[in-house]
N, C-alpha and C positions, 0 to 999 in steps of 0.2 A: 233511501231517504236519511239526508244528514241530521246528526243532533249534536247539538251543542250541550257539553255536559262539564259545568263548573262546581269544582270541589273547594269545600274550606277543611283545612284540618282544623278538628276539635280541640281544645285548650287542653287536652290531658292526652292528646292524641300525636304530638309531633316527632316526640322520637323512635317513637314505633312505626310511625307513616313512614320516616325518613328512611329506617333501617329496611323496612319491607320494600320499601320501591327499589333501594340501591341492591338487594339480594334480589331481584325478580324483574323490575321493570315495567310491573303493572301490566303484562299483557290481558288483551279484552279474551273474550269467550270465543270459541268457533262463531261461525257466521257473521261476526263483526271486523271491520276493518277502520284500523286509526288511520284519519287523516292528517293530523298533527295533534301534538300535546304542547302548552305553554304555561310556564309555570312566571307568576308576577315574585322578582327579588324582594328579598325584605317582609314579603308577607304571607299570609297562609293559604293563599288563593293559586286558583289554575284551572284551565282549560283544557277539554278534552274534543276534538272534534272527532265524530265517527259514523262512518258509514254504514247501512244495515238496511235489511229487508225483514229482521228480526228481531224488534225491538225490544224482547224478551231478555237477549242478551245484554241489555242495557242496565236491567234491572240485576241479574245478574252479578254484572260489574260491582255496580255501585253497593249491592249487599255484600260482596267478598271483602269490601274496603268499608263498608258502613261503621263498624267498630271505631274508623280511627279518622273520617271523614262525614262532612256534610254535603249532601249531593242538590244540584238544581238542574234538571234535564230540558231540553228546550228543543223542538224540532225547529230547523233552520231550511231556508230555500236562499240557492245563489242568484245571482241577480239575473239570471238567464230563466231560472224557474219564477221570479217574481214578476219581472217585467211583463211576459204576455198574463198575468192574472190581475196585474195594475189597471190595464188596459181595457182585460173584460168587464172587469169591476167598474169600472167608470161607466160603461155601455149599460149596464144594468140600472143605472140610477136614473 
């Protein structure tokens, strides 16, 4: 399953988050695969698309950065996954 993890750097966490990221890059725990990571220039926001069948690894990653980042995690579907679901949903009406 895919999950979009959006982060926002806490007001007092920028320097620590920046330094930690440059030192290690923010690897994910075993059991998760990073599909992509995006940073919004000039802001404190970013997004991380993760594929995993072990959602507890998302919790572990968020907790590891929780002192400097606030997180919002959302399960997401591809067009191919959502398309048949929307057709099935209309058939149920």
